[in-house]
N, C-alpha and C positions, 0 to 999 in steps of 0.2 A: 416452257418457261425455264430459263437458265438460272444459274447461280447469281448472276448480277441482278437480274430482275427480282429474284426472291429477296436478296439483301436490300434492294431499294424499297421494296414493298414493306419489309419489316421496319426499316428506318422511318418510312412514312407513318406506319402504325404507331411506333413509339414517339414520333414527333407529335402526333395528335394527342397521345396520352400526356406528353410533357406540357403541351399548351394548356390542357385541362388542369394539370397539377400546378402549373405556374399561376393560373387564374385563381385557384383555391388558395395558394400561398399569398397572393396579392390581396385577396379578400380577408384572410386571417390577419395579415399585416395591417391592413387598413382598419380592421376592427380594433386591434390593439392600439393603433395610433390614435383613433378617435376616442375610444372609451377607456383606455388603460391608464391615463394619467402619466406621471413621470416614469414609472416603472414599465408601463405598457409601451411607451415610446421606444425604450431600449429594446424591448422584445420585437417591436414592429420592424425595426431596422434589420434585424436578423432574418425575419420572414421575407421582407422585400428584397434584400440583397441575395438571399438564397434562391428565391424564385427567379430573379433576373439572371443570376449566374447559371442556374440549371437550364434555363431557356436558351441562353447563349451557347452553352455546350451542345445541346441537342441540335439546335439549328446549324451550328458549325459542323457537326458530324454529318448531317444530311447534305450540306453544301459540299463537303469534302468527298463524300461518296458519289454525288452526282458528277463532280469534276473528274474523279478517277474513272467513272463509267464512260464519260464522254471522251476522255483523252487516251485511255488505255483500253485496247481491244484484245481480248484473249482468243 
């Protein structure tokens, strides 16, 4: 197993953790949105936006790593 495969497997592992963390962030944001009232809605936006941005960053990193692995051979 080479360095590229190790890097991709690590990214896959962290991608799985990021999906779980984003699901938890969405659940917390939804809880604040439903039960928080006016102050909870402002907290919910932070949780929802943070979860979405984190998920986009991790998915983008994995896509970039796959693209580099397919196009550049060492």
